[in-house]
C-alpha positions as MATLAB code, in Angstrom:
seq = 'MCGILGLFDPSGLAPLSPAFTAALDRLKRRGPDDSGTWQDEHVQLGHRRLAIVDLSPAGHQPMESCDHRYMIVFNGEIYNHRELRARLSPRNGWRGSSDTETLIEAYRTFGVDCLAHLNGMFAFAIWDRTERTLFLARDRIGVKPLYYSQRNGQFGFASRPGALTTLLNEGGLQIDADALRVYLELGYIPSPLSFHRDMRKLAPGHYLLVNSRGTRCVRYWDFRPIAPDPSLNSRPEGDLVEELEALIQSAVKTRLLSDVPLGAFLSGGVDSALVVAAMTSAGVHLPKTFTIGFNEQAFDEGPAAAAAARHLGVDHIHETLDVNSLLELLPTYAEEFDEPFSDSSAFATMAVARLARRHVTVALSGDGADEFFGGYHYYPLIGKLAPFTRLRPSLKAAAMRLLRSVPWHRAKLMAGAMNATDTVALFNYLRSVSKDYRPLVTDDILTSTSSSESWWAQFAASFAMDLPAAETAMRLDAGFTLPELFLQKVDVATMAFSLEARCPLTDYRLVEWAMRLPLRYKLRDGQTKYLLKKALSRHLPVEQVYRPKMGFGVPIARWLRGPLRGWAHELIHDDALMSSLPLDRQRVRELLRQQSSGERESHPLLWSVLMLLCFVRQHGSRAALPSMSYREVA';
ca = [
     -35.067 -106.462   73.434;
     -31.792 -105.888   75.222;
     -29.933 -105.807   78.488;
     -29.154 -102.605   80.221;
     -26.723 -101.686   82.881;
     -25.722  -98.504   84.853;
     -24.002  -96.843   87.844;
     -24.489  -93.405   89.227;
     -22.268  -91.736   91.876;
     -22.920  -88.087   92.631;
     -19.392  -87.756   94.045;
     -17.816  -88.860   90.955;
     -16.671  -92.199   89.162;
     -13.430  -93.587   88.040;
     -13.055  -95.051   84.545;
     -14.972  -98.168   83.671;
     -13.793 -101.033   85.853;
     -13.383 -104.815   84.943;
     -16.517 -105.365   87.198;
     -18.507 -103.186   84.744;
     -17.378 -105.088   81.714;
     -17.923 -108.453   83.400;
     -21.552 -107.275   84.450;
     -22.278 -106.277   80.959;
     -21.022 -109.731   79.680;
     -23.669 -111.327   82.047;
     -26.333 -109.778   79.851;
     -24.875 -111.035   76.565;
     -27.648 -113.573   75.771;
     -30.245 -110.718   76.090;
     -28.267 -108.753   73.478;
     -25.824 -110.724   71.274;
     -25.892 -108.362   68.348;
     -24.019 -105.227   69.776;
     -22.491 -103.901   72.847;
     -21.876 -100.273   73.969;
     -20.742  -98.215   76.994;
     -20.808  -94.561   77.771;
     -19.652  -92.586   80.768;
     -19.127  -89.035   82.252;
     -17.937  -88.000   85.544;
     -21.035  -89.250   87.371;
     -22.653  -91.966   85.344;
     -21.635  -95.118   83.483;
     -24.145  -96.781   81.126;
     -23.947 -100.074   79.339;
     -26.033 -101.836   76.749;
     -26.390 -105.242   75.049;
     -28.413 -105.116   71.952;
     -30.764 -107.638   70.318;
     -31.476 -105.772   67.062;
     -35.156 -105.831   66.223;
     -36.070 -102.387   64.907;
     -33.602 -100.467   62.749;
     -30.738 -102.993   62.430;
     -28.274 -100.237   61.373;
     -25.736  -98.495   63.547;
     -28.197  -95.747   64.079;
     -29.920  -98.003   66.563;
     -26.759  -98.393   68.699;
     -26.896  -97.638   72.436;
     -26.161  -95.968   74.740;
     -27.791  -93.303   72.574;
     -27.586  -89.422   72.839;
     -30.525  -87.122   72.380;
     -30.374  -84.718   69.478;
     -29.461  -81.758   71.753;
     -26.721  -83.840   73.510;
     -28.424  -83.311   76.942;
     -29.722  -86.835   77.533;
     -28.348  -90.365   77.217;
     -30.468  -93.446   77.160;
     -30.192  -97.174   77.614;
     -33.427  -98.903   76.804;
     -34.705 -102.662   76.945;
     -38.002 -103.429   75.103;
     -40.078 -102.118   72.307;
     -42.228  -98.920   71.954;
     -44.964 -100.272   69.641;
     -46.539  -96.928   68.735;
     -43.308  -95.238   68.195;
     -44.063  -94.404   64.478;
     -47.139  -92.603   65.467;
     -45.396  -90.764   68.250;
     -42.661  -89.616   65.936;
     -45.193  -87.470   64.082;
     -45.579  -85.365   67.242;
     -41.714  -84.920   67.833;
     -39.353  -82.610   66.200;
     -35.729  -83.507   66.875;
     -33.094  -81.005   65.821;
     -31.743  -81.694   62.294;
     -34.315  -84.504   61.746;
     -34.253  -88.168   62.595;
     -30.905  -90.010   62.439;
     -32.473  -93.430   62.053;
     -35.743  -95.424   62.471;
     -35.281  -96.958   65.919;
     -37.790  -96.704   68.720;
     -35.004  -95.896   71.048;
     -34.501  -92.548   69.282;
     -38.194  -91.998   69.356;
     -38.253  -92.663   73.136;
     -35.426  -90.279   73.991;
     -36.818  -87.519   71.990;
     -40.229  -88.150   73.637;
     -38.492  -87.535   76.938;
     -36.780  -84.382   75.595;
     -40.111  -83.064   74.654;
     -42.544  -84.256   77.477;
     -40.190  -85.103   80.418;
     -41.530  -87.778   82.806;
     -44.922  -87.330   81.121;
     -43.642  -89.239   78.126;
     -44.779  -92.238   79.817;
     -48.497  -91.504   79.218;
     -47.692  -91.470   75.544;
     -46.000  -94.925   75.331;
     -47.510  -98.237   74.447;
     -45.022 -100.857   74.848;
     -42.864 -103.156   77.013;
     -39.908 -101.330   78.428;
     -37.322 -100.850   81.215;
     -35.019  -97.864   80.424;
     -32.803  -95.239   82.085;
     -32.187  -91.700   80.860;
     -29.403  -89.525   82.248;
     -29.924  -85.749   82.295;
     -26.477  -84.285   81.959;
     -27.649  -80.737   82.879;
     -29.759  -81.611   85.937;
     -27.510  -84.501   86.884;
     -30.616  -86.720   87.443;
     -31.231  -90.354   86.462;
     -34.736  -91.266   85.251;
     -35.721  -94.923   85.193;
     -39.004  -96.532   84.241;
     -40.725  -99.904   83.956;
     -43.620 -100.575   81.703;
     -47.314 -100.562   83.095;
     -47.802 -104.344   83.350;
     -44.178 -105.329   84.100;
     -43.279 -107.362   80.984;
     -39.622 -106.185   81.303;
     -37.630 -106.462   84.607;
     -35.472 -103.754   86.192;
     -33.357 -104.177   89.369;
     -31.614 -101.482   91.387;
     -29.448 -101.066   94.355;
     -28.202  -98.188   96.525;
     -25.117  -98.617   98.698;
     -22.080  -96.710   99.597;
     -23.385  -93.618   97.984;
     -23.664  -95.286   94.543;
     -26.904  -96.295   92.672;
     -26.640  -99.158   90.360;
     -29.238 -100.704   87.971;
     -29.461 -103.673   85.567;
     -31.898 -105.900   83.705;
     -31.038 -108.833   85.747;
     -29.803 -109.186   89.470;
     -26.805 -111.346   88.324;
     -25.420 -108.466   86.434;
     -25.992 -105.972   89.302;
     -24.338 -108.160   91.862;
     -21.314 -108.551   89.504;
     -21.239 -104.713   88.982;
     -21.302 -103.936   92.656;
     -18.748 -106.678   93.519;
     -20.889 -108.349   96.166;
     -18.776 -110.140   98.617;
     -20.822 -113.363   99.114;
     -24.662 -113.852   98.942;
     -26.521 -111.501  101.246;
     -30.087 -112.778  101.403;
     -33.178 -110.480  101.995;
     -35.096 -112.131  104.666;
     -38.532 -110.774  103.473;
     -37.819 -112.101  100.031;
     -36.816 -115.466  101.372;
     -40.017 -115.960  103.384;
     -42.268 -114.765  100.634;
     -40.478 -117.063   98.032;
     -41.104 -120.120  100.293;
     -44.789 -119.111  100.436;
     -45.309 -118.285   96.730;
     -42.498 -119.905   94.768;
     -41.407 -116.586   93.234;
     -40.306 -113.135   94.515;
     -42.738 -110.210   93.943;
     -41.489 -106.646   93.376;
     -40.370 -104.545   94.942;
     -38.505 -107.375   96.719;
     -35.288 -109.014   95.372;
     -33.604 -112.038   96.877;
     -30.483 -109.888   97.402;
     -30.331 -107.703  100.428;
     -30.062 -104.029   99.561;
     -31.492 -104.688   96.040;
     -34.996 -103.997   94.729;
     -37.008 -104.617   91.661;
     -38.892 -101.595   90.299;
     -42.557 -102.353   90.398;
     -44.714 -102.310   87.250;
     -46.116  -98.909   86.378;
     -43.571  -97.019   88.348;
     -40.608  -94.740   87.654;
     -37.582  -93.550   89.754;
     -35.819  -90.178   89.784;
     -32.271  -90.351   91.202;
     -29.892  -87.556   91.926;
     -27.572  -86.183   94.670;
     -30.628  -85.308   96.786;
     -31.892  -88.953   96.838;
     -34.346  -91.172   95.218;
     -38.051  -90.726   94.552;
     -40.320  -93.590   93.386;
     -43.575  -92.732   91.715;
     -46.462  -94.868   90.369;
     -47.480  -93.447   87.030;
     -50.214  -96.009   86.035;
     -52.677  -97.915   88.217;
     -55.531 -100.322   87.220;
     -56.503 -101.067   90.803;
     -59.200  -98.246   91.278;
     -60.883  -98.983   87.902;
     -64.393 -100.307   88.837;
     -66.462 -102.810   86.821;
     -69.041 -100.883   84.770;
     -72.580 -102.168   85.483;
     -73.952 -100.413   82.319;
     -72.191 -102.967   80.231;
     -74.565 -105.631   81.482;
     -77.175 -103.977   79.347;
     -75.036 -104.012   76.219;
     -75.807 -106.619   73.450;
     -73.257 -109.459   74.040;
     -72.271 -109.412   70.341;
     -71.244 -105.786   70.676;
     -68.904 -106.616   73.559;
     -67.405 -109.417   71.490;
     -66.792 -107.022   68.566;
     -65.206 -104.435   70.861;
     -62.985 -107.115   72.470;
     -61.836 -108.486   69.171;
     -61.095 -104.969   67.974;
     -58.953 -104.277   71.049;
     -57.032 -107.659   70.553;
     -56.543 -107.012   66.817;
     -55.069 -103.565   67.598;
     -52.769 -104.929   70.278;
     -51.507 -107.649   68.050;
     -51.099 -105.331   64.970;
     -49.008 -102.860   66.866;
     -46.848 -105.724   68.039;
     -46.024 -106.807   64.371;
     -43.533 -103.997   64.253;
     -40.155 -105.657   63.404;
     -37.218 -105.495   60.935;
     -36.481 -109.322   61.674;
     -38.487 -112.612   61.210;
     -41.526 -112.761   63.557;
     -43.850 -115.657   64.574;
     -45.920 -116.819   67.579;
     -46.214 -119.587   70.152;
     -49.312 -121.635   69.668;
     -50.605 -124.024   72.206;
     -53.930 -125.791   72.198;
     -55.517 -122.976   74.415;
     -57.678 -119.961   73.809;
     -55.168 -117.184   74.385;
     -52.482 -118.057   71.838;
     -55.151 -118.977   69.200;
     -56.651 -115.566   69.648;
     -53.286 -113.918   69.001;
     -52.522 -115.982   65.936;
     -56.049 -115.240   64.590;
     -55.456 -111.590   64.962;
     -52.059 -111.946   63.137;
     -53.748 -113.400   60.118;
     -56.537 -110.788   60.303;
     -53.711 -108.126   60.260;
     -52.580 -109.482   57.059;
     -49.723 -111.566   58.050;
     -49.515 -114.328   55.402;
     -48.811 -117.952   56.801;
     -47.223 -116.673   60.043;
     -44.921 -119.171   61.597;
     -46.225 -120.690   64.831;
     -44.363 -122.986   67.365;
     -45.451 -125.852   69.632;
     -43.678 -128.293   71.812;
     -45.251 -131.603   72.096;
     -44.485 -134.661   74.132;
     -44.564 -138.332   73.597;
     -46.512 -138.647   76.968;
     -50.174 -137.828   76.265;
     -50.797 -136.281   79.688;
     -48.444 -133.473   78.798;
     -49.052 -133.141   75.051;
     -50.810 -130.195   73.721;
     -49.387 -130.860   70.197;
     -52.551 -132.357   68.609;
     -54.722 -129.513   69.828;
     -52.209 -126.937   68.634;
     -51.986 -128.595   65.202;
     -55.779 -128.633   64.930;
     -55.874 -125.030   65.650;
     -53.079 -124.278   63.208;
     -54.963 -126.038   60.371;
     -58.118 -123.944   60.916;
     -56.031 -120.653   61.360;
     -54.137 -121.341   58.168;
     -50.419 -120.914   59.489;
     -47.072 -122.428   58.953;
     -47.007 -124.572   62.052;
     -43.634 -125.900   63.208;
     -43.912 -128.576   65.845;
     -41.223 -130.448   67.860;
     -41.921 -133.665   69.899;
     -39.863 -134.385   72.800;
     -39.658 -136.955   75.631;
     -40.607 -134.948   78.753;
     -37.418 -136.233   80.382;
     -35.392 -134.563   77.691;
     -36.349 -131.258   79.342;
     -33.996 -132.163   82.129;
     -31.235 -131.366   79.729;
     -32.317 -127.772   80.213;
     -31.657 -127.787   83.907;
     -28.102 -126.197   83.572;
     -29.510 -123.367   81.464;
     -32.435 -122.925   83.821;
     -30.010 -122.684   86.871;
     -27.765 -120.248   85.006;
     -30.407 -117.883   83.608;
     -32.821 -117.658   86.560;
     -30.486 -115.673   88.727;
     -32.877 -115.590   91.631;
     -34.627 -118.495   93.060;
     -37.592 -119.308   90.848;
     -39.777 -122.394   91.191;
     -42.234 -122.476   88.196;
     -41.228 -125.739   86.513;
     -43.104 -124.848   83.318;
     -40.040 -122.664   82.575;
     -38.503 -125.936   81.222;
     -41.292 -126.156   78.540;
     -40.991 -122.354   77.829;
     -37.341 -122.689   77.290;
     -37.911 -125.618   74.985;
     -40.397 -123.767   72.749;
     -38.164 -120.634   72.771;
     -35.223 -122.656   71.609;
     -37.352 -124.101   68.808;
     -38.671 -120.761   67.724;
     -35.255 -119.122   67.733;
     -34.124 -121.477   64.971;
     -36.604 -119.698   62.637;
     -37.493 -116.237   64.100;
     -36.175 -113.507   66.409;
     -39.576 -112.346   67.779;
     -42.428 -114.548   68.965;
     -45.868 -113.371   70.195;
     -47.381 -115.195   73.243;
     -50.872 -115.401   74.772;
     -49.848 -114.518   78.273;
     -52.091 -112.249   80.274;
     -55.587 -113.364   79.335;
     -56.063 -115.612   82.304;
     -55.558 -112.889   84.829;
     -57.595 -110.374   83.042;
     -60.531 -112.494   81.773;
     -60.815 -115.132   84.432;
     -58.954 -118.187   83.133;
     -57.771 -120.041   86.241;
     -59.785 -122.793   87.875;
     -59.524 -121.222   91.364;
     -61.423 -118.132   90.386;
     -64.834 -119.858   90.459;
     -63.701 -121.747   93.565;
     -62.839 -118.452   95.456;
     -66.286 -117.127   94.570;
     -67.758 -120.214   96.193;
     -65.661 -120.236   99.173;
     -65.726 -116.572   99.938;
     -69.022 -116.706  101.957;
     -67.426 -119.183  104.355;
     -64.890 -116.598  105.392;
     -67.780 -114.613  106.939;
     -69.119 -117.434  108.998;
     -69.292 -117.189  112.787;
     -66.185 -118.650  114.327;
     -68.020 -121.455  116.089;
     -69.659 -122.562  112.603;
     -66.427 -122.327  110.817;
     -64.580 -124.345  113.536;
     -67.215 -127.107  113.292;
     -67.097 -127.248  109.505;
     -63.234 -127.402  109.580;
     -63.273 -130.231  112.081;
     -65.593 -132.176  109.878;
     -63.453 -131.721  106.851;
     -60.275 -132.657  108.597;
     -61.924 -135.972  109.820;
     -62.324 -137.007  106.112;
     -59.613 -139.313  104.972;
     -58.990 -137.384  101.837;
     -56.246 -134.793  101.484;
     -58.397 -132.385   99.402;
     -60.839 -132.209  102.217;
     -57.967 -131.199  104.452;
     -56.879 -128.560  102.036;
     -60.491 -127.287  101.983;
     -60.451 -126.988  105.720;
     -57.298 -124.829  105.430;
     -59.130 -122.578  102.982;
     -62.026 -122.182  105.328;
     -59.701 -120.807  107.900;
     -59.272 -117.736  105.884;
     -60.830 -114.539  107.316;
     -61.353 -112.548  104.140;
     -60.885 -112.841  100.397;
     -57.284 -111.840  100.311;
     -56.497 -114.456  102.954;
     -58.334 -117.041  100.988;
     -56.530 -116.147   97.730;
     -53.147 -116.200   99.467;
     -54.012 -119.844  100.745;
     -55.051 -121.150   97.278;
     -52.170 -119.434   95.409;
     -49.430 -120.472   97.874;
     -47.129 -123.331   97.343;
     -47.045 -123.758  101.205;
     -50.654 -124.392  101.755;
     -51.153 -126.109  105.195;
     -47.407 -126.909  105.743;
     -45.777 -125.407  108.781;
     -43.513 -122.568  107.819;
     -40.027 -123.701  106.606;
     -38.180 -120.564  107.856;
     -37.038 -120.333  111.407;
     -39.108 -118.421  114.051;
     -36.928 -115.392  114.150;
     -37.445 -114.948  110.350;
     -41.236 -115.238  110.900;
     -41.287 -112.592  113.585;
     -39.197 -110.127  111.713;
     -40.625 -110.305  108.265;
     -43.947 -109.845  106.366;
     -45.965 -112.762  105.002;
     -47.156 -112.966  101.456;
     -50.679 -112.366  102.615;
     -49.661 -108.935  103.976;
     -48.229 -107.954  100.572;
     -51.515 -108.881   98.881;
     -53.490 -106.963  101.430;
     -51.392 -103.811  100.986;
     -51.860 -103.997   97.214;
     -55.638 -104.812   97.427;
     -56.164 -101.820   99.684;
     -56.480  -99.507   96.499;
     -58.942 -101.789   94.740;
     -62.287 -100.457   93.699;
     -64.949 -100.925   96.299;
     -67.128 -103.952   96.629;
     -65.439 -106.165   94.091;
     -66.682 -109.842   93.841;
     -64.148 -112.227   95.313;
     -63.222 -113.766   92.003;
     -62.548 -110.275   90.611;
     -60.263 -109.516   93.625;
     -58.399 -112.612   92.939;
     -57.853 -111.708   89.292;
     -56.454 -108.304   90.236;
     -54.117 -109.810   92.782;
     -52.926 -112.091   90.041;
     -52.634 -109.230   87.682;
     -50.543 -107.148   90.084;
     -48.107 -109.900   91.270;
     -48.396 -113.348   89.729;
     -48.563 -112.187   86.137;
     -45.509 -109.783   86.074;
     -43.318 -111.450   88.710;
     -44.038 -115.190   87.917;
     -45.322 -115.737   84.440;
     -43.883 -112.704   82.600;
     -40.595 -113.179   84.472;
     -40.562 -116.720   83.320;
     -41.281 -115.778   79.678;
     -38.664 -112.939   79.748;
     -35.818 -115.048   81.135;
     -36.662 -118.346   79.290;
     -36.870 -116.548   75.909;
     -33.843 -114.345   76.501;
     -31.907 -117.472   77.309;
     -31.958 -118.086   73.603;
     -31.927 -114.430   72.555;
     -35.533 -114.449   71.453;
     -37.809 -111.451   71.930;
     -41.321 -112.399   73.372;
     -44.238 -110.023   72.996;
     -47.454 -110.368   74.863;
     -50.368 -108.506   73.094;
     -53.006 -109.424   75.719;
     -51.097 -107.225   78.241;
     -51.800 -104.135   76.103;
     -52.784 -101.479   78.832;
     -55.817 -100.519   76.712;
     -57.052 -104.104   76.845;
     -56.329 -104.298   80.570;
     -58.314 -101.078   81.290;
     -61.151 -102.476   79.174;
     -61.061 -105.842   81.056;
     -61.100 -104.040   84.466;
     -64.401 -102.302   83.377;
     -65.921 -105.663   82.238;
     -68.427 -107.140   84.778;
     -67.622 -110.442   86.214;
     -70.380 -112.274   84.244;
     -68.508 -111.817   81.101;
     -65.461 -113.588   82.554;
     -67.030 -116.357   84.625;
     -70.532 -117.724   83.840;
     -72.181 -121.093   84.567;
     -68.755 -122.620   85.708;
     -67.164 -121.505   82.474;
     -63.962 -119.483   82.619;
     -62.969 -116.724   80.124;
     -66.535 -116.554   78.932;
     -66.240 -113.541   76.481;
     -62.702 -114.584   75.191;
     -64.148 -117.981   74.282;
     -67.074 -116.305   72.463;
     -64.567 -114.241   70.438;
     -62.454 -117.300   69.526;
     -65.538 -119.255   68.449;
     -65.547 -116.946   65.424;
     -62.143 -118.502   64.384;
     -62.233 -122.122   65.622;
     -64.733 -124.992   65.908;
     -66.670 -124.970   69.229;
     -65.229 -128.246   70.300;
     -61.711 -126.782   70.099;
     -62.558 -123.708   72.018;
     -64.277 -125.390   74.913;
     -61.825 -128.308   75.400;
     -60.524 -128.591   78.945;
     -57.757 -126.296   79.886;
     -54.334 -127.929   79.826;
     -51.332 -126.343   81.579;
     -47.901 -126.092   80.129;
     -46.565 -128.493   82.688;
     -43.705 -130.984   83.319;
     -43.671 -134.014   85.580;
     -41.855 -132.680   88.468;
     -43.424 -135.098   90.825;
     -42.240 -138.042   88.782;
     -38.875 -136.632   88.311;
     -38.422 -136.176   92.066;
     -39.243 -139.988   92.565;
     -37.023 -140.861   89.577;
     -34.050 -139.178   87.859;
     -33.753 -136.336   90.374;
     -34.346 -138.262   93.441;
     -30.631 -138.748   94.298;
     -29.793 -135.077   93.494;
     -32.745 -133.831   95.741;
     -31.604 -136.127   98.575;
     -27.945 -134.877   98.366;
     -28.997 -131.193   98.263;
     -31.276 -131.470  101.232;
     -28.851 -133.585  103.298;
     -26.001 -131.167  102.568;
     -25.556 -130.057  106.220;
     -23.056 -127.088  105.270;
     -25.528 -125.816  102.729;
     -28.620 -126.151  105.047;
     -26.862 -124.405  107.840;
     -26.225 -121.374  105.683;
     -29.964 -120.720  105.508;
     -32.494 -119.990  108.224;
     -34.615 -123.016  107.511;
     -35.977 -125.789  109.735;
     -34.037 -128.606  108.180;
     -36.280 -131.408  109.757;
     -39.366 -129.851  108.105;
     -37.581 -129.590  104.789;
     -36.473 -133.237  104.990;
     -40.017 -134.257  105.821;
     -41.124 -132.798  102.573;
     -38.658 -135.019  100.687;
     -39.690 -138.054  102.598;
     -43.408 -137.404  101.843;
     -42.720 -136.994   98.109;
     -40.218 -139.995   97.920;
     -42.693 -142.307   99.605;
     -45.793 -141.168   97.799;
     -47.509 -140.265  101.098;
     -48.212 -136.798   99.755;
     -47.552 -134.674   96.642;
     -45.323 -132.106   98.238;
     -43.473 -131.335   95.088;
     -44.621 -127.647   94.695;
     -42.997 -126.706   97.968;
     -40.234 -129.232   97.609;
     -39.329 -127.940   94.143;
     -39.297 -124.367   95.631;
     -36.748 -125.419   98.243;
     -34.653 -127.296   95.829;
     -34.406 -124.247   93.476;
     -33.420 -122.163   96.499;
     -30.658 -124.641   97.538;
     -29.615 -124.862   94.021;
     -29.318 -121.223   93.719;
     -27.449 -120.672   97.036;
     -24.922 -123.428   96.173;
     -24.401 -122.123   92.685;
     -23.778 -118.741   93.995;
     -20.699 -120.168   95.757;
     -17.906 -122.265   94.296;
     -19.573 -125.716   94.548;
     -21.420 -127.435   91.692;
     -25.162 -126.973   92.049;
     -26.416 -129.422   89.538;
     -26.646 -133.249   89.516;
     -23.586 -134.997   88.223;
     -25.595 -137.367   86.064;
     -27.135 -137.832   82.632;
     -30.261 -135.760   82.647;
     -32.324 -138.406   80.858;
     -34.336 -140.886   82.730;
     -33.327 -144.415   82.233;
     -36.214 -146.875   81.843;
];
């Protein structure tokens, strides 16, 4: 796990500038163990290393291939690199045991087709000194981020946008209008968009080829056309559970590759418990597991996690906090999320990463299972609501009028959902933080940009035919929400404490298997993650497996009426700040009024606005954070 940085100019580059050094320093938390740079007349490469595999100097980057033709900077892990080595023959043998060396020799042997041989999480760049071509790639699911920018004849890339803006000496914040609009609809920015104009994020499963002739972007892996296999409906359920368990155990076993201490996050849920069970099955003796619990019962998964730990036989490490103590992480949150990002569960993720880093350098997580196996509550709901999208307009209008007349806010939200014309529009409505609010961006932005719904629709155009509505929703989440919201959160929150997070349930072999699995094995009789829970029932008591799902949440609504109320009011009533953004300030201030008065829980959209304002202010010279103690005073 590391941070990478680079600059390419076909017309030639001067020696490394102070901006390059400063940009590499922005990645220090991603790689505190080592730093390196390399350049020739056209390319500059930088690397910050968090040493995980081969801790010796043989793992130093930037790294040269055995024939001196290629140079690489690499962020991530290639889990099957030992198996891959058996097929490679570097000149004069292997210099060390790092997966970086394996990766560059795989590229020397297979070229761009090396990607088909990799099982891992990665973002890397390889410079071909002979062809003067830069090759960049991002892993299939999008566990690792990679940003790039082209301007003034130069091509720059980095693990984080903050490093890239520093490298390119951006003169002030230039906001991408499409990203701004989509952010205020979803609460995050999906690839290929970036919040910065003229910057893009490489999408999962894609690579770039860059040279003096231009840039070519290619998708090398795609789960979208994979159709559910109806023949699996006739297979014995027990056989499918066995197959699923074998895939999970293989995914976990490959991710145990490490020369440093390794553990796992353990909540009270299905996904992390399956990962930990697979660790013990793979022979890990008393793996260390980590949970953050809270004094407030409504947010506390501690007891459920402790019960799972007892049954799984692990060395469980638990820290109990007051939820308000998470506010102390607000400065780190604002510093590390160098694009606007509104998922408040990042606070809790940072807290458990901080705890884990005191004991280990690598932690396995359960991310990915919800999107591939039907874990979210709105999947069954979409299945029930989808038929209403096909109603005659007159019937739909009558039903919506009836729902809107009911003095219950959920009924009004349901009316908004019924307004959707197809499954993609319905999903967009349910997944959005903006729901039935009027757009917050100004009219000129609305007319010149694309909505989040249009991004979903473009992605869904390549789906297998005749998917059930709930399956369509899962694939949309898998393509956008998982990599650009949840995996982004995990990457930034763990890297803030120099902790490597690995996500076995995003293994591409498991993903492809899940795409072929019929919906009845994901959702059945109102039960989510049907087959996963069957698998976990082999390891935990039934009452633990089928307990209600509990999110990794924090009390944003309460904070905004309590310790953060003054800060929120000051940000939103900062006329100079508001005038720097194309927002309807009256609509923004109405959100704050509704939340403060208790008239409506507007906090999902309000928090998105506050994180936007915080980011924009922090990008300038003014303090973005509240000048207060972050602990709530009773």
